[in-house]
TORKE-979821 format. One line per 3 residues: their letters; for each residue x, y, z of N, C-alpha, C, O. Coordinates in steps of 0.001 Angstrom, whole numbers, plus 524288, in hexadecimal, padded with zeros to 5 digits. Each point is the difference from the previous one (the first is absolute). Layout:
N
a> X/Y/Z/X/Y/Z/X/Y/Z/X/Y/Z  ...
REM end
This chain:
181
mnl> 80695/875F8/85EBA/8031F/7FDDD/7FEB7/802F6/80370/7FAB4/7FDCA/7FF43/7FBCC  805C8/80378/80421/80155/803E3/7FB74/8044E/7FA8F/7FC16/801BD/7FBDC/801B8  7FE91/8058C/7FAF8/80414/7FE99/7FB65/8041C/80297/7FDE4/7FF04/80394/7FCF1
tpe> 8068C/7FB17/8044E/803AE/80386/7FE2E/80093/7FEBD/7F934/7FF89/7FB88/7FE49  80194/80953/7FE22/801F0/7FDF2/7FB29/802C0/7FC4F/7FEE5/80045/7FEBB/7FB5F  802C7/7FE42/808B9/802BA/7FC4E/7FE70/7FE29/7FB21/7FFEC/801EE/7FC49/7FDA2
qil> 7F93B/803C0/805BE/7FD46/7F998/800DB/7FCC9/7FF93/7FC5C/7FF1A/7FB7C/7FE9C  7FD9B/8099A/7FE1D/7FC75/7FF5B/7FCED/80380/7FE61/7FBD8/7FE7F/7FBEC/7FDF2  80691/80655/7FFBF/80405/7FF7A/7FC4B/80246/7F991/80054/8015C/7FDBD/7FBFC
aan> 7FED7/7FFE6/808DA/800AF/7FBFF/8004A/7FCB3/7FBC5/7FECA/80143/7FBF5/7FDB8  7F93E/8059D/80473/7FB0C/7FCC8/7FEC6/7FEA0/7FE73/7F9F0/7FE8E/7FBEA/7FDEB  802DC/80A92/7FFBE/80023/7FFBD/7FAE1/803A5/7FC26/7FD6E/7FE14/7FC3A/7FDB9
kan> 806A9/8045F/80273/802FD/7FD25/7FCE3/7FEF5/7F9AF/80084/80095/7FD03/7FC48  7FD81/80113/809C2/7FEFC/7FAFB/800FF/7FAD5/7FED4/7FD64/7FF1E/7FB7A/7FEA1  7FD18/80897/80082/7FB47/7FCA1/7FC63/80264/7FFAD/7FA68/7FF77/7FC29/7FD27
let> 802E0/807AA/801BA/8031A/7FF4B/7FA41/8021B/7FBC0/7FD07/7FF9F/7FE2C/7FB92  8039A/800AC/80A27/8026F/7FBDF/8006C/7FCF9/7F844/7FDEF/8012C/7FC61/7FD0F  7FB20/804D7/80675/7FC21/7FCDC/80041/7FD35/7FFC2/7FBF7/7FFF4/7FB9A/7FE10
lmg> 7FC66/80901/7FEC3/7FFB8/7FF79/7FBB2/802FB/7FEA7/7FB62/7FDCB/7FD70/7FC96  80871/80463/802A9/801D9/7FE9F/7FB56/801AE/7F8FE/801B0/80101/7FD81/7FC04  7FF62/7FF4E/80903/800F3/7FC44/80083/7FA22/7FC4F/7FE70/80028/7FB85/7FE45
ltn> 7FB60/80735/802AD/7FCC9/7FCAC/7FDF5/7FE95/7FF9D/7FA2B/7FDBE/7FC2D/7FE27  803FC/808C7/7FE97/7FF92/800D2/7FBC2/803FC/7FB15/7FCD5/7FF5B/7FD00/7FC4C  8043F/803F9/806DD/803AE/7FBFA/7FC55/7FDD8/7F9CB/80104/7FFDA/7FC9A/7FC9A
kaf> 7FF0F/802FD/80718/7FDEC/7FA53/80144/7FC57/7FFBB/7FC0D/80064/7FC56/7FCE9  7FAC2/8080B/8025C/7FC47/7FE5B/7FBB8/8034C/7FF70/7FBA7/7FE8D/7FBE0/7FE00  804B4/805BD/7FFA6/802F8/800BD/7FA68/802A8/7FA88/7FF72/800FB/7FDDC/7FBCE
sgv> 80010/80029/8092F/803C6/7FAB2/7FE7F/7FB65/7FBE2/7FF46/800AB/7FC71/7FCD6  7F987/803FC/806AB/7FCF2/7FC94/7FE66/7FE1C/7FFC6/7FBD8/7FF63/7FBC8/7FDC5  7FED5/80A0B/7FF99/7FF70/7FFEA/7FA6A/802F8/7FED8/7FBE7/7FDC4/7FEB3/7FBF1
eql> 8090B/80191/80447/80385/7FDA4/7FDDD/7FF52/7F978/7FFD8/8014C/7FE02/7FBD2  7FD1A/7FEFC/807A6/7FF4E/7FA49/801B9/7FB9E/7FE87/7FB92/80024/7FC5D/7FCDB  7FBDF/8079B/803D9/7FAEE/7FF47/7FD29/80035/7FF51/7FAD7/7FD8D/7FC92/7FDAF
iel> 806C7/80834/7FF46/800D3/80049/7FA8D/8038A/7FBFA/7FE3D/7FF61/7FE1A/7FBA0  80517/80012/80801/8028D/7FB2B/7FD44/7FCD7/7FB76/8003F/8000D/7FC93/7FCA1  7FCA9/80362/80820/7FC8A/7FA69/7FF37/7FC1D/8003C/7FA76/7FF48/7FC69/7FCE2
nla> 7FEED/807EF/80300/7FBFD/7FEFD/7FC4F/80455/7FF9E/7F9BD/7FE8C/7FD42/7FC55  80624/80597/80370/802EE/7FF5F/7FC7F/80006/7FAD7/7FE66/7FD91/7FE38/7FC41  805D2/7FEFC/8074B/80108/7F9E7/7FF52/7FB2C/7FC62/7FFE5/80043/7FB90/7FE29
aak> 7FBB6/8064C/803B1/7FAB8/7FD82/7FD01/7FFD5/80102/7FBAA/800DB/7FC22/7FD45  7FE26/808B0/7FFD1/7FF6B/7FFE8/7FB16/80416/7FCB5/7FC0A/7FEAF/7FCF5/7FC84  805FC/80457/804D5/80406/7FD1A/7FD2A/7FE03/7FA8B/8009C/80034/7FE12/7FB9A
aal> 7FDE5/7FE5A/807DF/80026/7FBE0/800EF/7FA33/7FE82/7FDDE/7FF1C/7FB51/7FF64  7FD34/80812/7FF88/7FCBB/7FF0E/7FDC8/800F0/8009A/7F926/7FE35/7FD5E/7FC65  8044C/805DE/8039E/80196/80045/7F989/802B8/7FAC6/7FC3E/7FF71/7FDE6/7FBB7
sdt> 8037F/801C0/808AA/80495/7FAB0/7FF52/7FA8E/7FA68/7FED3/7FECA/7FDE3/7FBDB  7FF7A/80169/80892/7FB87/7FBA6/7FFA0/7FBB8/80071/7FC9C/7FD93/7FC08/7FECA  8008E/80A67/7FEAF/7FC54/7FED9/7FBAB/8033A/7FF32/7F95D/7FDFE/7FF23/7FBB8
qnq> 80813/801A8/805F6/80307/7FCDC/7FAD6/8007E/7FB00/7FFF4/80010/7FDDA/7FBB3  80046/7FFE4/807B5/800E1/7F9D2/7FFB6/7FB3C/7FCEF/8017B/7FFE8/7FB32/8003B  7FB6D/80879/800ED/7FBD9/7FC94/7FE8B/7FD4F/8012D/7FB09/7FC2B/7FD4C/7FEF3
aqa> 80547/80664/7FDC8/7FED3/80140/7FB4E/8039B/7FD33/7FC29/7FDE3/7FEB6/7FBE1  806C7/80030/804A6/802E0/7FBB5/7FE8C/7FD6E/7F9D9/80018/7FF14/7FC6B/7FCED  8007A/804A7/807E4/7FF5F/7F9D2/801DB/7F91A/7FDCA/7FCF3/7FEF3/7FBC3/7FDFC
sls> 7FE42/80800/802A3/7FB4B/800D4/7FCDE/7FFF3/7FD58/7F985/7FD94/7FC4D/7FE1C  80574/806AE/80023/800F2/7FF14/7FA2F/80366/7FAF4/7FFAC/80051/7FDE1/7FBB2  80115/800F7/80693/80367/7F995/80012/7FAC1/7FC49/800F0/8016C/7FB6A/7FFB2
vkd> 7F9CF/804E9/80130/7FC05/7FBE2/80222/7FE18/7FF71/7FA46/7FEDA/80352/7FCB7  80134/7F612/80323/7FE29/7FDED/7FB97/7FA89/7FDAB/8016F/7FE2B/7FD4D/7FC78  7FEF2/8031E/807BB/7FA56/7FDB1/800E1/7FF00/802EE/8047E/802B6/8032A/80266
aqq> 7F763/7FA9B/7FE80/7FCE5/80273/80435/801F5/7FE26/804E3/80097/802E7/803CB  8009A/7F78C/7FC33/801F7/7FCE6/80438/804FF/80491/802EE/80091/8016C/8048F  80221/7FFC3/7F707/80632/801C2/800F3/7FF19/806D7/8024F/80343/802CA/8022C
lla> 7F6DE/7FE84/7FC57/7FDD0/805AA/80179/7FEBE/7FFAD/803FA/801B7/803B7/80285  7FB9F/7F93C/8002A/7FDF5/7FEDD/8052C/804DA/7FFC4/8049D/800EF/802A9/803E6  80183/7F900/7F9B8/80501/7FF5D/803CE/8039B/803EC/801E5/80233/80024/80446
lqa> 7FE2C/803DB/7F6F1/802DD/803E2/8002B/7FB81/804CC/804CB/800F9/80185/80475  7FBC7/7FF39/7F925/7FD10/80321/803E9/7FF76/7FE93/803E8/7FE9B/803AC/802C6  801D9/7F71D/8005A/7FE8D/7FD9A/80406/80670/801C1/80382/7FFBB/801F2/80463
slf> 804B8/7FD39/7F975/80357/80057/80241/802CE/805BA/7FFD2/80456/80155/80199  7F727/801E9/7FB97/802D0/805FE/80130/7FD0E/8012A/8062F/80246/802BF/8033A  7FA27/7FB99/7FD8A/7FC22/800D9/80450/8016C/8014F/80555/7FE3D/8038F/802B6
qpl> 805A0/7F8A5/7FE8A/803BD/7FE80/80697/803FC/80611/7FF6E/7FF47/80371/80347  80556/7FD75/7F7C7/802D4/8026A/801DA/7FCD8/8061E/7FF81/80224/803B6/8022F  7F99F/7FD07/7FB65/7FD2A/80474/8015A/7FDD4/80097/80412/7FF40/804AB/800DB
aek> 7FF86/7F91F/801C2/7FE7A/8006C/8050F/80449/80083/80392/7FF35/80264/80419  8044C/7FC1C/7FB2A/8032F/7FFD6/80423/802FA/80475/7FE47/80341/801BC/80315  7FC3D/80046/7F8D2/80335/8045E/8002B/7FBEC/80495/8001A/8021E/8043D/7FF2E
avn> 7F8B1/7FC06/80197/7FCD4/8025E/80263/7FF5E/80102/80556/7FE7E/80439/801BD  802D7/7F749/80151/7FF67/7FFFB/8072B/80655/800F8/7FF95/7FF6F/80427/8025C  804B6/7FBB9/7FCF3/8055E/80224/7FE89/80131/80651/7FFFA/803F2/80220/801BE
ynr> 7F731/80090/7FB9A/8007E/8057F/7FF3C/7FCB8/802E9/8028D/7FFF6/804CE/80029  7FBF5/7F6FC/802CD/7FBFF/803F8/80379/803FD/7FE81/806B0/800CC/8034E/80367  80082/7F8A1/7FCBB/80463/7FFD7/8046E/80293/8049C/7FEDA/7FE59/8040D/80200
aly> 80667/7FC15/7FA60/80321/804B8/80151/7FE2A/804E5/7FEDC/802A0/803FB/800A6  7F8AC/7FBEE/7FD8F/7FD15/8066B/80089/7FEE4/800AB/80529/80033/80487/8019B  7FE72/7F768/80204/7FD22/80056/8053B/803D5/7FFE8/80316/7FE70/800BB/8047D
dis> 807BC/7FE7B/7FB2E/804E3/7FE25/80263/80065/80806/80035/7FF68/80290/80407  80185/7FF59/7F76E/80109/8047B/7FFF7/7FCDB/8043B/8025B/8020B/803E5/801F2  7F979/7FB68/7FDE2/7FC5A/80354/801D7/80090/7FEF8/80703/800D8/803D9/802C2
tht> 7FEB2/7F798/7FF54/80179/7FE36/8043A/8042B/8038C/80323/7FF4C/802B5/803EA  8065C/7FC32/7F868/80293/80230/8027B/7FFE5/8067E/7FE18/8009B/802E1/803CE  7FF0C/7FEAD/7F96F/80063/805C8/800F0/7FBDE/8021A/803F1/80111/803C5/802CB
gae> 7F91D/7F939/7FD7B/7FCA6/80401/8050A/802EC/7FDA7/804EF/7FF37/80285/80405  80442/7F8CC/7FC82/80122/80010/80487/80452/803C2/80212/800EE/800F1/804A0  8020F/80171/7F632/80376/80512/8024D/7FC91/80461/800AB/800C8/80299/803F9
fsk> 7FCD6/7FE54/7FA11/7FC0D/8043C/80184/7FE03/7FF60/8066C/80120/8029D/803E0  7FBD8/7F94F/7FB81/7FE64/7FF6D/80666/80407/80020/80366/7FEE9/801E9/80447  806E4/7FC21/7FAE6/803A3/7FFCE/803A9/7FF9E/806F3/7FF4C/7FD67/802B2/80305
tme> 80492/7FEB5/7FA14/800C8/806D8/80106/7FC72/802B5/802B0/8014F/802B3/803C2  7F927/7FCD9/7FA6F/7FAED/80195/80311/8010A/7FE47/8055A/80024/80330/80398  80097/7F7F4/7FD1A/7FF24/7FF51/805C8/80486/80235/802A5/7FF1B/80251/8041E
skv> 80615/7FD5D/7FA1B/80465/803C1/803E9/7FE7F/805CF/7FF20/80188/8026C/803DD  7FC53/80089/7F8FE/7FD5E/8046C/80020/7FCF8/80032/80462/80145/80310/8037C  7FA10/7F999/7FD1B/7FB0B/8026B/803DB/8016E/7FEDC/8045F/7FDB1/801AF/803DE
gea> 8075D/7FA80/7FC7F/801EE/7FE07/80674/804E9/80425/800D7/8034A/7FF2C/80368  7FCF0/805B8/7F8ED/80487/8046A/80292/7FB88/802F4/80151/7FFB8/8022E/80446  7FC1C/7FE23/7F7D6/7FDA4/80408/7FFB4/7FD2F/8006A/806F6/8000F/803E6/802D0
qks> 7FD28/7F57A/7FEC3/7FF02/7FE51/8045E/80369/80221/80577/7FE1E/801BB/80413  80681/7FDA8/7FAC9/80313/8003F/80301/8016A/8073A/80021/800E6/80195/80474  7FF46/80168/7F87A/7FE77/805F4/800E4/7FD5C/80236/80150/8007C/804BB/800B6
fqd> 7FA43/7F7B4/8006E/7FA08/8025F/80173/80083/7FF3D/80505/7FD76/8028E/8032F  80657/7F959/7FE4F/7FE9C/7FE20/8060E/80494/8020B/8028E/7FFAF/7FEB6/8049F  80430/803B7/7FA9A/80493/80286/80142/7FD21/80651/8000A/80005/802D3/803E5
mlt> 7FDBC/7FE89/7F740/7FD28/8045F/8021D/7FB5E/80076/803D8/7FF2C/803F2/802A0  7FD5E/7F6EB/7FD81/7FC4D/80038/803EA/80309/7FF9F/805A4/7FF0B/802E2/803BA  8047D/7F95E/7FC37/80430/80011/805FF/800F9/80717/801E4/7FF43/8021E/80441
nat> 8026B/7FFDB/7F73B/801DB/80620/8002D/7FBC0/802A1/8020B/800B5/8028D/80403  7FB22/7FD52/7FA10/7FAE2/80381/800FF/7FD87/7FF61/804FB/7FE84/803F3/8024E  800D0/7F764/7FFC5/7FE81/7FD77/80446/804F5/801F4/804F8/7FDDD/80171/8040F
ana> 80687/7FEB6/7FC11/80255/800D5/80371/7FFBB/806EB/800F0/8008E/80260/80424  7FE9C/7FF5C/7F78A/7FD85/8050A/80094/7FA1F/801AD/80240/7FEEE/803B2/802E3  7FEC2/7F9B0/7FB9C/7FA8F/80061/80182/7FDEA/80288/805C8/800BE/7FEA9/8048F
pag> 7FC6A/80575/7F917/7FDB9/800BC/80715/7FE76/7FED4/803E9/7FC59/7FCFB/7FF33  80471/803CD/8064D/7FCDE/7FCA0/80332/7FB26/7FF8F/800C5/7FD43/803CB/8011D  8010C/7F7B1/7FE6C/7F938/7FE54/7FF61/8001E/7FEF1/7FC1C/7FB6C/7FF8F/7FE9A
sea> 80750/7FF90/7FE0B/7FE3B/7FDD8/7F9AC/8012E/7F9C2/7FFA1/7FF41/7FE1D/7FBA4  80294/7FE43/8088E/8019F/7FB03/7FF2A/7FB22/7FDE3/7FE94/80005/7FCDD/7FC5B  7FC50/80415/80585/7FB0D/7FB3B/7FD25/8002F/800F6/7FACE/800CB/7FC39/7FD22
ava> 7FE85/80906/80085/7FF80/7FF1F/7FB0E/8055A/7FEED/7FCF3/7FFE1/7FE10/7FB9A  804F6/8034A/806EE/805AF/7FDEF/7FDCE/7FDDB/7F83C/7FF3F/7FF7A/7FD6A/7FBFB  7FFFD/8016E/8083E/7FFB2/7F916/8005D/7FC5D/7FE0F/7FB92/8013B/7FC57/7FD22
afk> 7F9AF/806A5/8026E/7FB4F/7FF95/7FC50/804E3/7FFE9/7F9B6/8012C/7FC51/7FD25  80048/8087B/802C2/8033B/7FFED/7FB25/8035C/7FAD4/7FEE4/7FF5B/7FD0B/7FC43  804B6/80268/8081D/80288/7FD4F/7FF50/7FDA8/7FAC4/7FE4A/80229/7FDE0/7FC45
tav> 7F9A6/7FFB3/805F8/7FDB4/7FC76/7FFC0/7FCE6/7FEA0/7FAB5/7FF15/7FB98/7FE4F  7FF1F/80AAB/7FED9/7FE84/80015/7FAAD/80482/7FD5C/7FCF1/7FFDB/7FC37/7FD09  80481/80711/804A1/80430/7FDB8/7FBCB/80148/7FBDF/7FF10/8008C/7FE0B/7FBA5
aag> 8005A/7FF5D/80A02/80135/7FC4F/801B1/7FC2D/7FA2E/7FAD3/801F8/7FCCE/7FCFE  7F930/80432/80422/7FC49/7FD41/7FD83/7FFE5/7FFA1/7FAA2/7FF00/7FC04/7FD81  80230/808C3/80093/80087/80042/7FA17/80575/7FDEA/7FD77/800BB/7FEE2/7FB61
nna> 80263/800EA/8083A/804ED/7FD0F/7FDDD/7FF2C/7FA2A/7FFB2/8013A/7FD19/7FC5E  7FBA0/80143/809BB/7FF81/7F9AD/7FE5E/7FCCA/8006C/7FC1E/801D3/7FD21/7FC9A  7F9FD/804FF/801B2/7FCE4/8008C/7FBA3/801F9/7FE9D/7F9E4/7FE4D/7FCA2/7FD03
les> 80659/80799/80226/804AE/800A2/7FB77/801FF/7FAAC/8007B/7FF81/7FD5A/7FC04  8027A/8009E/807A2/8034D/7FA7F/801B1/7FCA7/7FC6E/7FBE2/8012B/7FE8E/7FB91  7F9B2/80071/807DF/7FCE0/7FC03/7FFA2/7FE4F/800C1/7F8FD/7FF74/7FC4E/7FCF9
vqk> 80032/80729/80230/7FE9E/800A7/7F8CD/80532/7FE0C/7FDCB/7FF60/7FD8B/7FBEA  80602/802E9/805CC/80434/800AC/7FB6A/8015F/7F9B6/80126/8024D/7FD79/7FC9E  7FBD6/7FFA8/8095C/800CD/7FA91/80171/7FAF6/7FD31/7FB8F/801D9/7FC55/7FD80
avr> 7F975/80497/80178/7FD59/7FFCC/7FC59/801AF/7FF78/7FAAE/7FF16/7FBEF/7FD9A  802FD/80756/8009C/80179/80001/7FA8A/803EC/7FE2A/7FEFB/80042/7FE16/7FB99  8040C/801A2/8077C/8030C/7FAB7/8006F/7FDF1/7FBE5/7FEC9/8016C/7FDF8/7FBE2
qas> 7FB63/80002/806A9/7FEB5/7FA89/8011C/7FB37/7FF9D/7FA4A/7FFF9/7FBE8/7FD7A  7FD9D/806FD/80183/7FDE9/7FF90/7FAD7/8036D/7FF94/7FB5A/7FF0A/7FC82/7FCD7  80403/805F5/8028A/80417/800B2/7FD74/80301/7FAB7/7FF31/80120/7FED0/7FB7A
ema> 80030/7FE1C/8084D/802AE/7FACC/800F6/7FC44/7FD2B/7FECB/801C1/7FC02/7FDF9  7F8A8/803F3/80244/7FCB2/7FB53/7FF9E/7FE83/8018C/7F982/7FF31/7FC29/7FD38  8008B/80746/8011D/7FF91/80278/7FA40/80571/7FC6E/7FBC5/7FF33/7FD23/7FC38
ean> 804EB/80410/805A5/804F6/7FD79/7FF57/7FF71/7F9EC/7FEA8/80124/7FDA4/7FBF8  7FCF8/800D2/80831/7FFC2/7F9CA/8006C/7FCFE/7FEE6/7FC59/801CB/7FD8B/7FC47  7F97D/803CA/803C9/7FA92/7FED3/7FB4B/8018D/7FFDE/7FB83/7FEA7/7FCBC/7FCBC
vks> 8056B/80812/80261/80176/8003E/7F94F/8030D/7FC36/7FE3F/80056/7FE3E/7FB89  802EC/8000D/80A0D/80400/7FC79/7FE5A/7FC69/7FB3E/7FEE6/7FFC3/7FDB3/7FBC9  7FD43/8010E/808EC/7FDF4/7FB4D/7FE9C/7FC7E/7FF63/7FA25/800F9/7FC69/7FCF4
mad> 7FB90/806ED/8022A/7FEB8/80006/7F9DE/80262/8009D/7FC4A/7FDA7/7FF42/7FBDF  8077C/80232/803E9/8054C/7FF36/7FBD6/7FF94/7F9D8/7FFE9/7FFBC/7FD27/7FC22  80044/80199/808C6/803E1/7FACA/7FFCE/7FA12/7FB7F/7FE4B/80146/7FBAB/7FE5A
sat> 7FAF2/8050C/801ED/7FC03/7FCA2/7FFCB/7FE7D/8013A/7F985/7FEDC/7FC6A/7FD01  80154/8096B/8014B/80133/80090/7FA94/80294/7FBDB/7FBF3/7FE05/7FDC8/7FC39  807EE/801EC/8063C/8049B/7FDBE/7FD2C/7FEA8/7FAED/8016C/802CA/7FCD5/7FDB2
qaa> 7F95D/800C1/805CF/7FFB1/7FA5B/7FFB7/7FA22/7FDAC/7FCD5/7FEE9/7FB67/7FF1A  7FEE3/807EC/80006/7FAD5/8008E/7FD0E/8017F/7FF0B/7FA44/7FE7B/7FC20/7FD98  804B5/807C3/8003F/802E8/80018/7FABE/80266/7FC31/7FEC7/80033/7FE56/7FB7F
skv> 801F1/7FFBC/80839/80529/7FA86/7FFB2/7FB51/7FC41/7FF9D/7FF91/7FD99/7FBDB  7FD76/801B9/8074B/7FBF6/7FA64/7FE80/7FCCA/80026/7FBE1/7FE87/7FBA2/7FEA0  7FF24/80980/7FDCB/7FD25/800E6/7FBFA/803B3/7FE1A/7FC68/7FE69/7FC5A/7FD4F
akr> 807AB/805A5/801A4/803B0/8009B/7FCC9/80137/7F6BB/7FEFF/8013B/7FD1E/7FC5A  7FD12/8020D/80AA2/802DF/7FA56/7FE24/7FB3D/7FB92/7FE7D/80070/7FB47/7FF36  7FBA2/80790/800B6/7FA79/7FBC7/7FDE1/7FFE4/802C9/7F876/7FCB4/7FE63/7FCE5
r> 805F7/80443/8021E/7FE0E/7FFFE/7FBC7/80606/7FE2B/7FC8E/7FFFA/7FF77/7FB38
REM end
Protein backbone atom coordinates (compact mmCIF):
# COMPACT_ATOMS: atom_id res chain seq x y z
CA UNK A 1 0.00 0.00 0.00
CA UNK A 2 1.55 3.26 -1.13
CA UNK A 3 0.67 6.49 0.60
CA UNK A 4 0.23 9.63 -1.43
CA UNK A 5 1.80 12.91 -0.32
CA UNK A 6 -1.71 14.19 0.45
CA UNK A 7 -2.37 11.22 2.76
CA UNK A 8 0.95 11.73 4.55
CA UNK A 9 0.24 15.46 4.91
CA UNK A 10 -3.27 14.75 6.25
CA UNK A 11 -1.90 12.22 8.75
CA UNK A 12 0.76 14.65 9.95
CA UNK A 13 -1.82 17.42 10.27
CA UNK A 14 -4.11 15.16 12.31
CA UNK A 15 -1.21 14.12 14.55
CA UNK A 16 -0.23 17.76 15.09
CA UNK A 17 -3.82 18.66 15.98
CA UNK A 18 -3.94 15.78 18.47
CA UNK A 19 -0.63 16.86 20.01
CA UNK A 20 -1.80 20.46 20.32
CA UNK A 21 -5.09 19.33 21.86
CA UNK A 22 -3.27 17.19 24.43
CA UNK A 23 -0.84 20.03 25.15
CA UNK A 24 -3.74 22.42 25.76
CA UNK A 25 -5.37 19.89 28.10
CA UNK A 26 -2.10 19.49 29.99
CA UNK A 27 -1.71 23.26 30.35
CA UNK A 28 -5.29 23.53 31.54
CA UNK A 29 -4.57 20.96 34.24
CA UNK A 30 -1.41 22.81 35.27
CA UNK A 31 -3.34 26.11 35.41
CA UNK A 32 -5.94 24.50 37.67
CA UNK A 33 -3.20 23.11 39.88
CA UNK A 34 -1.53 26.53 40.14
CA UNK A 35 -4.86 28.17 41.02
CA UNK A 36 -5.49 25.51 43.67
CA UNK A 37 -2.04 26.00 45.19
CA UNK A 38 -2.34 29.79 45.17
CA UNK A 39 -5.74 29.60 46.88
CA UNK A 40 -4.32 27.16 49.45
CA UNK A 41 -1.31 29.41 50.10
CA UNK A 42 -3.52 32.49 50.53
CA UNK A 43 -5.80 30.60 52.91
CA UNK A 44 -2.82 29.29 54.89
CA UNK A 45 -1.38 32.78 55.19
CA UNK A 46 -4.70 34.17 56.36
CA UNK A 47 -5.18 31.30 58.82
CA UNK A 48 -1.68 31.79 60.20
CA UNK A 49 -2.33 35.48 60.75
CA UNK A 50 -5.64 34.76 62.49
CA UNK A 51 -4.06 32.05 64.65
CA UNK A 52 -1.19 34.33 65.64
CA UNK A 53 -3.61 37.06 66.65
CA UNK A 54 -5.74 34.58 68.59
CA UNK A 55 -2.64 33.20 70.31
CA UNK A 56 -1.64 36.66 71.44
CA UNK A 57 -5.01 37.15 73.11
CA UNK A 58 -4.73 33.92 75.18
CA UNK A 59 -4.65 34.62 78.90
CA UNK A 60 -4.04 31.16 80.36
CA UNK A 61 -3.09 27.58 79.50
CA UNK A 62 -6.70 26.41 79.34
CA UNK A 63 -7.53 29.00 76.68
CA UNK A 64 -4.43 27.94 74.75
CA UNK A 65 -5.52 24.29 74.81
CA UNK A 66 -9.03 25.27 73.70
CA UNK A 67 -7.56 27.36 70.87
CA UNK A 68 -5.38 24.47 69.72
CA UNK A 69 -8.34 22.08 69.79
CA UNK A 70 -10.47 24.48 67.78
CA UNK A 71 -7.82 24.67 65.06
CA UNK A 72 -7.58 20.92 64.43
CA UNK A 73 -10.89 20.26 62.65
CA UNK A 74 -10.73 23.14 60.17
CA UNK A 75 -7.14 22.20 59.36
CA UNK A 76 -8.10 18.56 58.73
CA UNK A 77 -11.08 19.60 56.61
CA UNK A 78 -8.92 21.94 54.54
CA UNK A 79 -6.38 19.19 53.97
CA UNK A 80 -9.11 16.79 52.87
CA UNK A 81 -10.65 19.42 50.57
CA UNK A 82 -7.25 20.26 49.07
CA UNK A 83 -6.51 16.59 48.40
CA UNK A 84 -9.98 16.08 46.95
CA UNK A 85 -9.52 19.07 44.59
CA UNK A 86 -6.06 17.83 43.62
CA UNK A 87 -7.48 14.38 42.90
CA UNK A 88 -10.33 15.89 40.85
CA UNK A 89 -7.90 17.90 38.72
CA UNK A 90 -5.66 14.92 38.07
CA UNK A 91 -8.61 12.59 37.39
CA UNK A 92 -10.23 15.02 34.97
CA UNK A 93 -6.97 15.67 33.11
CA UNK A 94 -6.18 11.96 32.99
CA UNK A 95 -9.66 11.18 31.70
CA UNK A 96 -9.23 13.72 28.91
CA UNK A 97 -5.93 12.11 27.91
CA UNK A 98 -7.46 8.63 28.09
CA UNK A 99 -10.44 9.65 25.97
CA UNK A 100 -8.15 11.09 23.30
CA UNK A 101 -5.87 8.06 23.34
CA UNK A 102 -8.79 5.61 23.14
CA UNK A 103 -10.13 7.56 20.19
CA UNK A 104 -6.77 7.47 18.42
CA UNK A 105 -6.31 3.77 19.16
CA UNK A 106 -9.78 3.14 17.72
CA UNK A 107 -8.90 5.09 14.57
CA UNK A 108 -5.61 3.18 14.24
CA UNK A 109 -7.41 -0.14 14.67
CA UNK A 110 -9.94 0.82 12.00
CA UNK A 111 -7.18 1.91 9.60
CA UNK A 112 -5.29 -1.30 10.24
CA UNK A 113 -8.47 -3.34 9.73
CA UNK A 114 -9.14 -1.52 6.44
CA UNK A 115 -5.57 -2.16 5.31
CA UNK A 116 -5.89 -5.81 6.32
CA UNK A 117 -9.16 -6.17 4.41
CA UNK A 118 -7.56 -4.59 1.34
CA UNK A 119 -4.48 -6.79 1.63
CA UNK A 120 -6.48 -10.00 2.06
CA UNK A 121 -8.67 -9.15 -0.92
CA UNK A 122 -5.52 -8.98 -3.04
CA UNK A 123 -3.81 -12.00 -1.46
CA UNK A 124 -2.57 -14.67 -3.85
CA UNK A 125 -4.56 -17.85 -4.27
CA UNK A 126 -3.71 -20.56 -1.75
CA UNK A 127 -2.93 -18.14 1.09
CA UNK A 128 -6.36 -18.39 2.68
CA UNK A 129 -5.06 -20.32 5.72
CA UNK A 130 -2.33 -17.77 6.41
CA UNK A 131 -4.77 -14.90 5.97
CA UNK A 132 -7.28 -16.55 8.34
CA UNK A 133 -4.55 -17.12 10.94
CA UNK A 134 -3.44 -13.50 10.65
CA UNK A 135 -7.01 -12.25 10.99
CA UNK A 136 -7.47 -14.44 14.08
CA UNK A 137 -4.27 -13.05 15.61
CA UNK A 138 -5.40 -9.48 14.93
CA UNK A 139 -8.83 -10.16 16.45
CA UNK A 140 -7.20 -11.70 19.54
CA UNK A 141 -4.91 -8.67 19.87
CA UNK A 142 -7.88 -6.29 19.60
CA UNK A 143 -9.78 -8.29 22.23
CA UNK A 144 -6.78 -8.19 24.54
CA UNK A 145 -6.46 -4.42 24.08
CA UNK A 146 -10.16 -3.92 24.83
CA UNK A 147 -9.83 -6.09 27.96
CA UNK A 148 -6.88 -4.04 29.18
CA UNK A 149 -8.74 -0.77 28.52
CA UNK A 150 -11.77 -2.10 30.41
CA UNK A 151 -9.59 -3.23 33.34
CA UNK A 152 -7.90 0.19 33.49
CA UNK A 153 -11.30 1.93 33.52
CA UNK A 154 -12.54 -0.36 36.31
CA UNK A 155 -9.36 0.16 38.34
CA UNK A 156 -9.67 3.93 37.91
CA UNK A 157 -13.30 3.86 39.03
CA UNK A 158 -12.39 1.72 42.06
CA UNK A 159 -9.50 4.04 42.98
CA UNK A 160 -11.79 7.05 42.70
CA UNK A 161 -14.37 5.42 44.96
CA UNK A 162 -11.65 4.53 47.49
CA UNK A 163 -10.25 8.07 47.52
CA UNK A 164 -13.72 9.52 48.08
CA UNK A 165 -14.36 7.01 50.86
CA UNK A 166 -11.03 7.80 52.56
CA UNK A 167 -11.67 11.54 52.30
CA UNK A 168 -15.10 11.16 53.87
CA UNK A 169 -13.66 8.96 56.62
CA UNK A 170 -10.89 11.46 57.34
CA UNK A 171 -13.40 14.31 57.56
CA UNK A 172 -15.62 12.32 59.92
CA UNK A 173 -12.66 11.31 62.07
CA UNK A 174 -11.43 14.90 62.33
CA UNK A 175 -14.91 16.00 63.24
CA UNK A 176 -15.15 13.39 66.01
CA UNK A 177 -11.74 14.31 67.43
CA UNK A 178 -12.60 18.01 67.42
CA UNK A 179 -15.91 17.35 69.22
CA UNK A 180 -14.14 15.39 71.96
CA UNK A 181 -11.92 18.35 72.81
